[in-house]
Backbone bond lengths (Angstrom), bond angles and torsions (degrees), N, CA, C in turn:
res aa  C-N    CA-C-N  psi(-1)  N-CA   C-N-CA  omega(-1)  CA-C   N-CA-C  phi
1 X - - - 1.420 - - 1.527 112.13 -
2 X 1.335 117.02 -47.42 1.446 121.80 173.75 1.537 115.10 -64.27
3 X 1.363 111.90 -38.56 1.511 119.68 176.11 1.540 110.70 -61.19
4 X 1.333 112.61 -41.67 1.560 117.24 -178.08 1.496 109.35 -67.97
5 X 1.369 117.58 -37.46 1.439 122.15 -178.55 1.552 109.32 -68.19
6 X 1.346 118.23 -44.81 1.421 119.19 177.42 1.521 113.72 -63.41
7 X 1.326 116.61 -35.93 1.504 119.95 176.15 1.520 108.03 -64.32
8 X 1.341 116.91 -43.72 1.509 117.08 -179.31 1.552 110.08 -62.80
9 X 1.343 118.48 -39.23 1.447 120.69 -179.29 1.566 109.36 -66.15
10 X 1.315 116.91 -35.09 1.486 118.21 175.92 1.457 110.35 -67.69
11 X 1.325 118.31 -34.74 1.459 118.78 176.64 1.502 112.30 -62.25
12 X 1.292 118.48 -35.28 1.439 125.47 -179.41 1.558 112.30 -65.44
13 X 1.335 116.06 -22.21 1.487 117.82 -176.18 1.476 111.73 -113.60
14 X 1.335 118.70 20.09 1.489 124.58 176.50 1.509 105.70 -123.96
15 X 1.425 116.62 114.42 1.430 116.02 -177.56 1.478 119.09 -54.07
16 X 1.320 116.06 -41.55 1.484 117.96 -177.16 1.521 109.29 -69.84
17 X 1.316 120.60 -42.79 1.435 122.79 179.10 1.492 111.08 -63.27
18 X 1.337 117.21 -43.25 1.482 123.66 -179.48 1.535 108.30 -63.28
19 X 1.353 116.37 -42.89 1.450 116.72 178.14 1.493 114.29 -63.18
20 X 1.339 116.66 -40.72 1.487 123.02 176.07 1.534 109.12 -60.61
21 X 1.332 116.65 -43.02 1.453 123.36 -176.59 1.544 106.23 -61.84
22 X 1.288 117.49 -50.06 1.406 121.81 -175.68 1.534 113.50 -71.71
23 X 1.324 116.74 -25.03 1.473 120.99 176.53 1.501 113.39 -84.52
24 X 1.344 118.98 -44.02 1.455 123.39 -172.55 1.480 113.79 -91.26
25 X 1.353 116.94 -32.21 1.436 118.67 -171.30 1.589 110.09 -110.94
26 X 1.375 112.77 -48.57 1.495 114.53 -176.52 1.546 106.30 -116.69
27 X 1.219 118.77 66.56 1.517 123.57 179.83 1.516 108.49 -77.77
28 X 1.326 113.16 150.32 1.484 118.40 173.96 1.535 108.01 74.59
29 X 1.357 110.60 -143.50 1.506 118.47 -176.78 1.497 111.37 -66.96
30 X 1.349 119.97 -18.57 1.437 119.17 179.70 1.553 112.22 -66.44
31 X 1.378 114.72 -36.63 1.421 120.32 175.00 1.488 115.35 -60.04
32 X 1.413 114.00 -45.03 1.434 117.83 179.04 1.538 111.25 -66.43
33 X 1.373 113.88 -37.17 1.504 118.39 177.14 1.515 108.91 -61.64
34 X 1.287 118.26 -43.86 1.515 121.82 -179.04 1.482 108.69 -58.24
35 X 1.319 119.87 -49.66 1.457 123.17 -179.02 1.525 109.66 -64.43
36 X 1.278 118.02 -43.44 1.455 121.58 175.71 1.483 110.12 -54.12
37 X 1.331 117.99 -48.86 1.505 121.94 -176.26 1.580 109.95 -63.18
38 X 1.307 117.79 -39.61 1.465 121.59 -178.98 1.515 109.60 -64.80
39 X 1.304 120.32 -50.04 1.457 124.59 -177.53 1.560 107.73 -64.99
40 X 1.321 116.49 -44.14 1.495 119.32 178.94 1.503 112.50 -59.87
41 X 1.395 115.83 -42.59 1.444 120.60 -177.60 1.502 115.50 -61.63
42 X 1.343 113.28 -33.28 1.463 118.62 -175.45 1.482 112.89 -59.44
43 X 1.392 115.53 -37.75 1.515 120.06 177.62 1.452 114.96 -109.06
44 X 1.360 118.41 -23.38 1.452 120.36 -173.92 1.512 108.73 -84.83
45 X 1.391 119.68 -20.12 1.413 120.33 -179.99 1.561 106.66 -121.83
46 X 1.325 118.35 129.98 1.429 120.36 -177.02 1.545 113.72 -60.33
47 X 1.340 117.86 -18.20 1.430 119.14 -178.44 1.539 114.73 -91.48
48 X 1.319 113.55 6.24 1.489 119.68 -177.08 1.518 117.75 -84.06
49 X 1.331 118.68 8.80 1.420 121.83 -172.54 1.517 110.61 -68.21
50 X 1.321 120.37 -16.79 1.518 122.72 -174.87 1.573 108.70 -88.09
51 X 1.350 115.43 -8.70 1.480 116.11 179.91 1.472 114.01 -73.79
52 X 1.348 118.18 145.41 1.447 123.70 -168.74 1.551 110.38 -85.09
53 X 1.329 116.74 71.78 1.525 121.16 -177.08 1.476 114.70 -55.25
54 X 1.319 118.22 -67.17 1.458 122.87 -172.56 1.552 111.05 -62.81
55 X 1.351 115.31 -48.58 1.453 116.86 -177.10 1.537 110.05 -72.17
56 X 1.290 123.43 -26.15 1.440 124.67 171.68 1.470 112.31 -63.27
57 X 1.356 117.98 -45.98 1.458 120.83 -177.10 1.549 107.47 -67.14
58 X 1.241 117.85 -40.06 1.500 120.82 -179.82 1.560 108.71 -61.52
59 X 1.414 116.21 -46.36 1.423 122.06 178.16 1.527 111.78 -59.39
60 X 1.339 115.43 -42.92 1.450 118.51 178.39 1.466 113.83 -61.53
61 X 1.289 116.73 -36.64 1.483 124.65 172.94 1.538 109.87 -59.43
62 X 1.295 116.19 -47.09 1.508 121.06 179.52 1.527 109.77 -61.19
63 X 1.403 116.09 -43.32 1.476 120.21 -178.77 1.557 108.47 -65.49
64 X 1.301 118.61 -40.61 1.415 124.20 179.24 1.493 112.15 -63.68
65 X 1.345 115.45 -36.90 1.483 119.12 177.34 1.502 113.14 -70.72
66 X 1.369 117.70 -24.72 1.462 120.80 175.53 1.542 112.45 -89.08
67 X 1.348 116.23 5.64 1.448 119.80 172.11 1.554 110.72 94.28
68 X 1.323 117.94 4.79 1.430 118.59 -176.95 1.498 115.69 -80.19
69 X 1.362 117.38 -18.20 1.443 123.61 -178.58 1.560 107.95 -143.17
70 X 1.263 117.24 152.16 1.445 122.87 173.62 1.526 106.70 -82.23
71 X 1.354 116.05 115.38 1.442 119.73 -174.27 1.475 116.00 -56.61
72 X 1.354 116.39 -45.43 1.502 120.30 -176.28 1.555 110.77 -69.74
73 X 1.298 114.21 -36.81 1.482 119.55 -178.79 1.557 109.97 -67.00
74 X 1.331 114.39 -44.53 1.470 117.66 -176.66 1.514 111.01 -71.04
75 X 1.305 117.39 -35.19 1.486 122.15 176.34 1.542 108.38 -60.37
76 X 1.294 118.89 -48.73 1.474 124.67 174.43 1.496 112.34 -53.67
77 X 1.303 113.84 -50.95 1.500 119.23 -178.35 1.501 112.56 -60.79
78 X 1.370 116.19 -42.34 1.401 121.38 -175.28 1.536 111.85 -73.34
79 X 1.335 113.59 -37.46 1.492 117.59 178.28 1.562 108.13 -64.69
80 X 1.270 118.41 -41.87 1.393 121.91 174.36 1.533 114.87 -58.60
81 X 1.312 115.27 -43.09 1.481 123.28 177.75 1.477 109.35 -61.74
82 X 1.333 117.02 -44.76 1.440 121.05 -176.41 1.522 111.55 -66.98
83 X 1.300 118.65 -42.84 1.420 122.81 179.57 1.500 112.79 -67.09
84 X 1.363 115.66 -45.51 1.488 119.27 178.45 1.566 112.05 -65.90
85 X 1.333 115.48 -37.69 1.438 122.37 172.59 1.504 114.84 -55.76
86 X 1.310 116.86 -51.98 1.428 121.54 177.81 1.521 114.18 -63.19
87 X 1.408 113.66 -39.93 1.439 116.58 179.39 1.600 110.69 -64.95
88 X 1.314 114.20 -36.99 1.492 118.65 178.64 1.527 110.11 -65.54
89 X 1.384 118.49 -44.35 1.409 120.71 174.06 1.442 117.24 -58.79
90 X 1.381 116.08 -35.20 1.464 122.67 178.50 1.548 109.40 -67.14
91 X 1.334 116.45 -44.04 1.497 120.98 179.88 1.486 111.26 -66.52
92 X 1.367 118.39 -35.11 1.438 118.46 174.49 1.482 114.06 -63.82
93 X 1.345 113.85 -36.37 1.514 119.79 178.34 1.534 109.76 -66.28
94 X 1.353 116.12 -41.80 1.436 116.03 -177.11 1.504 113.97 -67.91
95 X 1.361 114.80 -30.24 1.496 120.30 -175.33 1.558 113.09 -94.46
96 X 1.302 116.54 -36.45 1.497 120.68 -171.88 1.556 112.83 -123.37
97 X 1.243 119.43 15.46 1.464 123.32 -171.87 1.531 110.82 -55.13
98 X 1.346 121.11 -59.98 1.460 123.16 -170.34 1.549 109.48 -60.56
99 X 1.350 116.81 -39.29 1.460 120.23 -178.67 1.543 110.57 -63.87
100 X 1.343 116.02 -37.69 1.453 118.36 -175.74 1.594 109.82 -73.24
101 X 1.313 114.75 -37.02 1.435 121.29 179.96 1.508 110.67 -63.12
102 X 1.280 116.07 -23.66 1.474 121.81 177.47 1.506 113.06 -97.24
103 X 1.257 116.69 1.82 1.493 122.02 -174.56 1.526 107.88 -73.76
104 X 1.427 116.64 141.39 1.436 116.20 175.65 1.489 114.07 -78.91
105 X 1.308 118.28 164.45 1.487 123.72 -176.64 1.505 107.60 -66.34
106 X 1.410 114.44 152.74 1.410 119.24 173.43 1.517 104.94 -147.03
107 X 1.365 119.21 -171.67 1.391 123.72 -178.60 1.565 110.90 -63.49
108 X 1.296 113.93 -38.88 1.477 121.53 -175.33 1.496 115.82 -103.02
109 X 1.323 115.51 2.17 1.475 120.89 -179.09 1.517 110.22 -141.79
110 X 1.281 114.40 128.88 1.459 122.49 177.19 1.550 111.98 -126.12
111 X 1.241 118.80 124.95 1.494 121.39 175.02 1.478 112.45 -56.61
112 X 1.318 117.45 -31.72 1.467 122.69 -179.34 1.496 110.14 -59.11
113 X 1.349 118.28 -41.74 1.478 123.44 -179.02 1.464 109.10 -64.20
114 X 1.292 119.85 -42.20 1.431 126.73 -177.41 1.563 109.18 -67.07
115 X 1.282 117.40 -48.59 1.449 123.40 -177.15 1.575 109.61 -66.79
116 X 1.335 118.11 -33.10 1.426 120.94 179.23 1.548 108.22 -68.58
117 X 1.278 116.60 -39.38 1.456 119.97 -178.96 1.590 107.84 -70.51
118 X 1.311 114.81 -40.54 1.519 115.05 177.79 1.499 111.54 -60.71
119 X 1.291 120.05 -39.86 1.489 119.57 175.44 1.494 112.65 -66.45
120 X 1.362 118.93 -38.15 1.441 123.83 178.34 1.569 105.93 -62.89
121 X 1.275 115.77 -42.70 1.491 118.04 -177.70 1.514 112.28 -66.53
122 X 1.368 117.10 -41.06 1.422 123.66 179.28 1.542 109.32 -60.39
123 X 1.351 116.18 -34.95 1.426 120.24 -177.80 1.516 113.05 -77.15
124 X 1.364 118.23 -42.69 1.430 119.41 -173.84 1.551 114.91 -107.65
125 X 1.276 116.56 -5.07 1.430 119.59 178.27 1.539 114.21 63.08
126 X 1.331 115.86 -143.99 1.501 119.88 -174.08 1.564 110.14 -62.09
127 X 1.257 117.59 -27.26 1.488 117.35 177.88 1.495 117.31 -64.79
128 X 1.322 114.07 -8.54 1.444 122.55 178.08 1.536 107.12 -62.74
129 X 1.368 117.53 -37.19 1.502 118.89 -177.73 1.540 107.97 -60.19
130 X 1.366 117.55 -37.76 1.545 117.01 -179.92 1.558 107.97 -77.26
131 X 1.313 116.23 -46.85 1.490 117.70 -175.12 1.548 109.24 -59.07
132 X 1.342 115.19 -41.33 1.472 121.68 -171.89 1.540 112.68 -62.77
133 X 1.366 114.07 -24.34 1.529 115.02 178.49 1.531 111.17 -55.73
134 X 1.208 115.76 -29.02 1.566 119.73 -172.14 1.550 109.45 -101.71
135 X 1.332 120.40 7.04 1.453 120.64 -174.73 1.620 107.57 -126.76
136 X 1.333 117.03 112.42 1.479 118.67 176.40 1.475 109.37 -54.68
137 X 1.347 116.77 152.78 1.485 126.89 174.67 1.537 108.45 78.06
138 X 1.404 117.29 -57.76 1.451 121.09 176.79 1.478 108.47 -61.04
139 X 1.339 118.11 -37.94 1.441 121.65 178.79 1.505 112.84 -58.46
140 X 1.341 116.58 -33.73 1.446 118.69 -176.07 1.507 112.16 -76.22
141 X 1.350 119.20 -35.65 1.450 121.98 -173.78 1.496 113.31 -101.07
142 X 1.298 121.07 -12.33 1.472 121.43 -179.33 1.464 115.45 -56.18
143 X 1.362 120.35 -45.52 1.523 118.12 -179.52 1.582 108.33 -67.54
144 X 1.287 115.86 -38.05 1.442 116.93 -177.85 1.553 111.01 -61.86
145 X 1.306 116.40 -43.64 1.498 121.54 177.30 1.541 109.68 -62.21
146 X 1.345 116.94 -42.50 1.412 119.41 178.19 1.575 111.79 -58.51
147 X 1.355 115.75 -37.18 1.387 119.18 177.84 1.500 114.10 -67.78
148 X 1.355 113.76 -41.73 1.494 121.80 176.83 1.530 109.47 -59.88
149 X 1.303 118.48 -41.63 1.424 124.51 178.13 1.531 114.95 -72.98
150 X 1.383 111.04 -4.84 1.508 116.17 -179.59 1.567 115.04 58.78
151 X 1.335 115.26 37.05 1.495 116.92 171.62 1.486 108.73 -57.28
152 X 1.339 114.31 142.63 1.462 118.82 176.53 1.478 109.18 -58.92
153 X 1.411 116.45 133.76 1.438 117.98 -172.98 1.492 116.03 -66.66
154 X 1.294 119.57 -32.36 1.494 124.38 174.78 1.526 109.16 -59.21
155 X 1.334 115.13 -43.84 1.476 117.50 -179.23 1.581 110.99 -69.68
156 X 1.356 113.98 -42.59 1.456 116.32 177.25 1.545 113.18 -61.90
157 X 1.391 111.90 -38.99 1.492 115.68 179.95 1.563 112.86 -61.97
158 X 1.308 115.66 -35.84 1.503 117.28 -177.72 1.522 108.28 -69.67
159 X 1.292 119.36 -43.92 1.442 122.21 173.60 1.514 113.36 -58.73
160 X 1.314 112.49 -43.80 1.475 119.12 -179.36 1.493 113.51 -58.79
161 X 1.362 115.12 -48.46 1.416 121.80 -175.96 1.578 112.22 -67.12
162 X 1.295 109.40 -44.98 1.532 117.76 179.92 1.553 108.35 -63.70
163 X 1.250 116.02 -45.81 1.532 120.02 179.35 1.478 113.73 -62.53
164 X 1.366 115.63 -42.36 1.491 121.08 -176.25 1.530 112.34 -66.35
165 X 1.387 113.56 -41.59 1.445 120.98 -179.00 1.577 108.22 -63.49
166 X 1.358 113.88 -50.02 1.458 116.79 -177.07 1.443 114.67 -63.71
167 X 1.363 118.53 -42.46 1.451 123.15 -179.08 1.579 112.17 -64.57
168 X 1.329 112.80 -50.44 1.479 113.32 -174.83 1.546 113.03 -68.01
169 X 1.355 115.58 -40.49 1.457 119.22 -177.71 1.545 108.83 -68.27
170 X 1.294 118.71 -45.01 1.474 123.90 -178.37 1.596 108.41 -58.69
171 X 1.282 116.46 -57.22 1.450 118.61 -173.47 1.480 113.74 -66.97
172 X 1.365 119.76 -42.34 1.459 123.22 -179.89 1.531 111.29 -68.56
173 X 1.263 119.40 -45.51 1.480 125.16 -178.96 1.538 107.49 -65.08
174 X 1.327 115.07 -39.31 1.531 118.20 176.15 1.564 109.20 -57.12
175 X 1.311 117.93 -49.45 1.413 120.25 177.32 1.496 114.43 -64.17
176 X 1.310 116.14 -38.53 1.460 122.15 177.19 1.565 111.92 -59.90
177 X 1.261 114.74 -44.11 1.499 121.21 -178.22 1.498 112.84 -73.73
178 X 1.353 115.09 -46.03 1.401 119.43 -172.49 1.589 112.73 -91.95
179 X 1.247 117.95 -6.10 1.495 121.60 -177.92 1.466 112.68 -65.91
180 X 1.322 118.28 -27.71 1.425 120.21 -179.88 1.543 116.41 -92.71
181 X 1.399 111.43 5.02 1.451 116.65 179.41 1.512 109.09 -80.06
182 X 1.329 120.00 132.67 1.413 125.53 -176.51 1.462 114.23 -58.98
183 X 1.365 116.38 -36.06 1.509 119.00 -177.87 1.513 106.32 -71.31
184 X 1.348 119.19 -40.30 1.434 123.08 179.94 1.515 110.19 -62.75
185 X 1.288 117.27 -44.86 1.475 120.88 -177.43 1.538 109.27 -63.53
186 X 1.381 120.79 -39.73 1.421 123.82 -175.54 1.475 111.19 -76.02
187 X 1.365 117.26 -26.36 1.462 121.12 -177.52 1.495 111.89 -125.82
188 X 1.365 114.07 44.00 1.512 119.84 -172.17 1.524 109.49 -63.02
189 X 1.355 120.10 -42.06 1.416 122.07 -176.56 1.537 112.52 -63.15
190 X 1.366 114.34 -34.26 1.417 123.16 -179.05 1.605 106.96 -69.88
191 X 1.348 113.57 -41.01 1.429 118.05 177.48 1.478 114.37 -59.16
192 X 1.414 114.08 -44.16 1.416 120.46 178.18 1.558 109.97 -61.19
193 X 1.268 114.82 -45.22 1.485 117.97 178.03 1.511 110.82 -60.43
194 X 1.304 116.90 -37.59 1.442 120.69 178.75 1.554 111.15 -64.39
195 X 1.364 115.55 -40.47 1.423 120.60 178.56 1.548 111.50 -64.63
196 X 1.321 115.88 -40.88 1.436 119.87 178.27 1.552 108.77 -64.76
197 X 1.304 116.38 -43.93 1.440 122.76 -178.06 1.590 110.25 -60.50
198 X 1.279 116.75 -45.33 1.437 122.87 175.81 1.531 109.87 -59.56
199 X 1.336 115.68 -42.65 1.441 119.02 -178.77 1.510 111.55 -65.00
200 X 1.350 117.09 -40.80 1.444 121.43 -176.45 1.623 111.75 -79.13
201 X 1.323 116.33 -22.51 1.448 122.75 -173.55 1.553 112.31 -50.92
202 X 1.345 118.69 -44.86 1.533 119.88 179.31 1.531 108.83 -57.15
203 X 1.313 118.64 -39.37 1.482 120.09 -177.34 1.558 110.55 -67.17
204 X 1.408 114.16 -37.87 1.456 117.02 -177.70 1.555 108.64 -70.56
205 X 1.352 116.89 -38.44 1.424 120.87 -177.20 1.558 110.00 -68.40
206 X 1.361 113.87 -41.45 1.498 119.40 177.13 1.526 110.05 -61.91
207 X 1.318 116.53 -38.82 1.483 120.21 -176.34 1.553 108.30 -69.14
208 X 1.340 116.50 -41.75 1.452 121.51 -178.67 1.554 110.53 -65.93
209 X 1.330 112.15 -39.88 1.491 117.41 177.20 1.511 111.44 -62.74
210 X 1.331 116.53 -46.92 1.476 118.33 -179.44 1.503 113.45 -66.40
211 X 1.348 113.90 -30.95 1.543 116.56 177.83 1.432 108.45 -73.28
212 X 1.365 121.31 -33.79 1.431 122.36 177.21 1.553 112.56 -65.90
213 X 1.428 112.18 -40.77 1.474 114.53 176.68 1.524 112.83 -64.42
214 X 1.353 114.97 -41.45 1.454 118.41 179.03 1.562 115.01 -60.53
215 X 1.406 114.80 -32.09 1.446 117.43 -178.38 1.517 112.08 -81.72
216 X 1.291 119.21 -8.84 1.422 120.56 177.38 1.532 110.88 -69.05
217 X 1.370 114.96 137.59 1.472 114.36 -178.92 1.535 110.60 -71.34
218 X 1.268 117.96 146.75 1.403 123.40 179.93 1.611 110.55 -66.26
219 X 1.337 111.14 137.37 1.497 116.29 -178.62 1.504 110.61 -71.12
220 X 1.316 116.11 138.18 1.463 119.91 177.95 1.477 107.81 -109.70
221 X 1.316 114.88 153.41 1.505 117.52 177.96 1.482 112.39 -77.26
């Protein structure tokens, strides 16, 4: 079961495998529905943190550049998925927040991920919804934490829409433009790793900064 899931996730981050999947298995609107469901699940379901958000969007852009998808249509579909996913996560936070914060760890849920997002949210406020689009794990839980904090929905929606549009367009167009580059084609896996590294880098820097602050001796009068 786990092996099949990992193989499916690898398929989503390989342009040729993804193109074959969309052509042979999920052709037509089924393919767009599949991609919609994946992007929606990453933020609309608290268990979606393991889904390859950034690398998937980049790969989708590469496939669109090769003629496997309509770039404008898929951008519209993915923006809608991202917006609806975040809105769903927000509503879950408003309705079930306290219960989830008291929920024990499981294979698909870790309190550590939720607490890390809460700290990130407390540091950056509403802008977390935009920043989180580019940070794995934080992206999954940020809307939920905003709902728990009872952020005004109109304010949340503005951050949600702005962040979704920026994230989807940037990542897919980047793949669309660079996908035809010979260096990118030859070293595609390394490019994907680089994208993931850049996405995770803000978390690492924030962690190092917080550790540095914690190690400073308390000031005495």
